[in-house]
C-alpha positions as CSV (number, residue, x, y, z in Angstrom):
1,M,-5.2,-4.0,-5.3
2,E,-7.1,-3.1,-2.2
3,A,-10.0,-1.5,-3.9
4,E,-12.0,-3.9,-5.9
5,N,-12.9,-1.3,-8.5
6,R,-9.2,-0.8,-9.3
7,R,-8.7,-4.4,-10.1
8,T,-10.2,-3.8,-13.6
9,E,-6.9,-1.9,-14.3
10,R,-5.2,-5.3,-14.9
11,R,-5.6,-5.3,-18.7
12,S,-3.9,-7.9,-20.9
13,D,-4.6,-5.7,-24.1
14,I,-2.0,-3.2,-22.7
15,I,0.6,-6.0,-22.7
16,E,-0.4,-7.0,-26.2
17,H,-0.2,-3.3,-27.3
18,L,3.3,-3.1,-26.1
19,H,4.3,-6.2,-28.2
20,D,2.1,-5.7,-31.3
21,T,2.4,-1.9,-31.7
22,I,5.6,-0.8,-30.1
23,G,7.6,-4.0,-30.7
24,L,8.6,-4.8,-27.2
25,Q,9.2,-8.4,-25.9
26,V,7.1,-9.8,-23.2
27,T,8.2,-13.2,-22.2
28,E,6.7,-13.6,-18.8
29,V,3.9,-12.2,-16.7
30,V,4.4,-12.5,-13.0
31,D,0.8,-12.7,-11.4
32,L,0.5,-12.0,-7.6
33,T,-3.3,-11.5,-7.5
34,A,-3.8,-14.6,-5.5
35,H,-2.7,-12.7,-2.5
36,E,-6.0,-10.6,-2.7
37,Q,-7.9,-13.7,-1.6
38,A,-6.1,-13.4,1.8
39,G,-6.6,-9.6,2.0
40,H,-3.0,-9.0,1.3
41,Y,-2.0,-6.3,-1.2
42,L,0.9,-4.8,-3.2
43,E,-0.1,-2.0,-5.4
44,G,2.8,-1.9,-7.9
45,T,5.1,1.1,-7.9
46,G,2.8,2.9,-5.6
47,S,3.5,0.3,-2.8
48,M,7.2,-0.1,-3.9
49,V,9.9,2.4,-5.0
50,L,12.3,0.4,-6.9
51,D,16.0,0.9,-7.2
52,R,16.3,-1.2,-10.3
53,A,20.0,-0.8,-10.8
54,N,20.7,-2.2,-7.3
55,R,17.5,-4.4,-7.1
56,V,16.2,-2.9,-3.9
57,A,12.6,-2.5,-3.1
58,Y,11.8,0.2,-0.6
59,A,8.2,-0.2,0.8
60,C,6.3,1.5,3.7
61,L,3.9,-1.0,5.0
62,S,0.2,-0.1,5.1
63,S,-3.3,-1.5,4.2
64,R,-2.2,-1.4,0.6
65,T,1.3,-2.9,1.2
66,H,1.5,-6.2,3.0
67,F,4.7,-8.0,3.8
68,D,3.6,-11.4,2.6
69,A,2.9,-10.1,-0.9
70,L,6.1,-7.9,-0.8
71,G,8.2,-11.0,0.1
72,D,6.6,-13.0,-2.8
73,F,7.6,-10.2,-5.2
74,A,11.0,-10.0,-3.9
75,Q,11.7,-13.7,-4.2
76,R,10.3,-13.9,-7.7
77,M,12.0,-10.8,-9.0
78,D,15.3,-11.3,-7.1
79,Y,15.0,-8.0,-5.1
80,D,16.1,-7.1,-1.6
81,V,13.4,-5.5,0.4
82,V,13.8,-2.5,2.7
83,A,10.4,-2.3,4.6
84,F,9.4,0.4,7.1
85,D,6.5,2.2,8.8
86,A,5.8,5.8,7.6
87,V,3.2,8.2,8.9
88,D,2.0,11.7,8.1
89,S,2.3,14.6,10.5
90,D,-0.9,13.4,12.3
91,G,0.4,10.0,12.7
92,V,-1.8,8.4,10.1
93,P,0.0,5.6,8.1
94,I,1.1,6.7,4.6
95,Y,-0.7,4.5,2.1
96,H,1.9,4.5,-0.8
97,T,5.7,4.7,-0.7
98,N,6.0,6.8,-3.7
99,V,4.3,9.5,-1.9
100,L,7.2,10.1,0.4
101,M,10.2,9.1,-1.8
102,N,11.9,8.7,-5.3
103,V,15.0,6.9,-6.1
104,G,16.9,7.6,-9.3
105,E,20.3,6.4,-10.6
106,K,22.4,8.6,-8.4
107,L,19.9,10.9,-6.4
108,A,17.3,10.0,-3.9
109,V,14.6,12.2,-2.7
110,I,12.7,11.2,0.7
111,C,10.7,12.6,3.5
112,D,12.7,10.8,6.0
113,E,11.1,12.5,9.0
114,A,7.9,10.6,8.1
115,I,9.6,7.4,9.3
116,P,9.1,7.6,13.0
117,R,11.3,4.7,14.1
118,E,14.8,5.8,14.2
119,D,16.3,2.4,13.4
120,Q,14.1,2.0,10.3
121,R,14.9,5.6,9.2
122,E,18.6,5.1,9.6
123,A,18.3,1.8,7.8
124,V,16.6,3.4,4.8
125,L,19.1,6.2,4.6
126,A,22.0,3.9,5.1
127,R,20.9,1.8,2.3
128,L,20.4,4.7,-0.1
129,R,23.9,5.9,0.6
130,D,25.5,2.5,0.4
131,T,24.2,2.1,-3.1
132,G,25.8,5.5,-4.0
133,H,22.8,7.8,-3.8
134,E,22.9,11.4,-2.8
135,V,20.0,12.0,-0.6
136,I,17.8,15.1,-0.6
137,S,15.5,15.3,2.5
138,L,12.0,16.7,2.2
139,S,9.9,18.3,4.9
140,Y,6.2,17.4,5.6
141,E,5.1,20.6,3.9
142,Q,6.9,19.4,0.8
143,L,5.4,16.0,1.1
144,Y,1.9,17.4,1.1
145,A,2.9,19.4,-2.1
146,F,3.7,16.0,-3.7
147,A,7.5,16.7,-3.9
148,G,8.1,12.9,-3.0
149,N,6.0,12.0,-6.0
150,M,8.5,12.9,-8.7
151,L,10.1,10.4,-11.1
152,E,13.5,10.3,-12.9
153,L,13.3,9.3,-16.5
154,R,15.5,9.4,-19.5
155,N,14.5,11.2,-22.7
156,A,14.9,9.9,-26.3
157,D,18.4,11.3,-26.4
158,G,19.4,9.3,-23.1
159,E,19.5,12.5,-21.0
160,R,18.2,12.3,-17.4
161,V,14.9,14.2,-16.7
162,T,13.1,14.6,-13.5
163,A,9.3,15.0,-13.9
164,M,7.2,16.5,-11.2
165,S,4.3,18.8,-10.7
166,Q,4.4,22.6,-10.6
167,Q,3.3,22.4,-7.0
168,A,6.1,20.1,-6.1
169,Y,8.6,22.2,-7.9
170,D,7.4,25.4,-6.2
171,S,7.7,23.8,-2.7
172,L,11.4,23.0,-3.2
173,S,14.1,25.3,-1.9
174,P,16.5,26.9,-4.4
175,A,19.4,24.7,-3.0
176,Q,17.1,21.6,-3.6
177,R,16.2,22.7,-7.2
178,E,20.0,23.3,-7.9
179,R,20.9,19.8,-6.7
180,L,18.1,18.2,-8.8
181,A,19.0,20.3,-11.9
182,A,22.7,19.2,-11.6
183,N,21.4,15.6,-11.9
184,G,19.3,16.2,-14.9
185,R,16.7,18.6,-16.5
186,I,13.6,19.3,-14.4
187,V,10.2,19.0,-16.2
188,S,7.3,20.4,-14.3
189,A,3.6,20.8,-15.2
190,P,0.6,22.2,-13.3
191,I,-1.8,19.5,-12.4
192,D,-3.6,21.0,-9.5
193,N,-7.0,19.4,-10.3
194,I,-5.6,16.0,-10.3
195,E,-3.6,16.6,-7.1
196,R,-6.7,17.9,-5.3
197,S,-9.1,15.2,-6.4
198,A,-7.0,12.0,-7.0
199,G,-4.6,11.8,-4.1
200,G,-1.6,11.4,-6.3
201,S,0.8,13.5,-8.6
202,V,3.1,13.1,-11.6
203,R,4.7,9.8,-10.7
204,C,1.2,8.1,-10.1
205,M,0.4,9.1,-13.8
206,L,3.5,7.4,-15.3
207,A,4.3,3.8,-16.0
208,E,7.8,2.7,-16.4
209,V,8.5,0.2,-19.2
210,H,11.9,-1.6,-19.2
211,L,11.0,-4.3,-21.7
212,P,13.6,-5.2,-24.5
213,N,12.9,-4.9,-28.1
214,A,11.2,-7.9,-29.7
């Protein structure tokens, strides 16, 4: 983590809780914190948007996402990396990848105009399509409404659900909503105070757990 006060979020008791209370199996913890000593950071699923099915890590490079740490993650976890630069409409680097894109099983949402280099933009879009994803492009206006910070999940019945804020949902066009709804049920909630004060939205509030049962 780039910010020192956020490093306290690494808590072993949460891992113990997953095992002892929920009954999930934890056999290995991959620790990349040594990179902080060199000033290199990789802030989890903020820095990386993971296509878990195809083992591809999408990452926009920034002060919070360094290539050395990204490469270490990829080697240890057997992921391919698609790294690129991304900026807001004022040319300022975007700090986290999950601000501008989400990758589900069959559908990907991305503000591709935020990738200024044409070769990088085409490489990202080509990789998404090569892995069988339908791509929904977002505008900068929708990016600022946190439409890129949605997350595809599955509910207890195994049905696809896409979670997002009400602001993000309201920013989408009818055609975009229709395409998302065809992929799975949309769940939205108003979290305006969090979005105004914390710099993130629904995806930043959720942690994916893919552990097997113990």
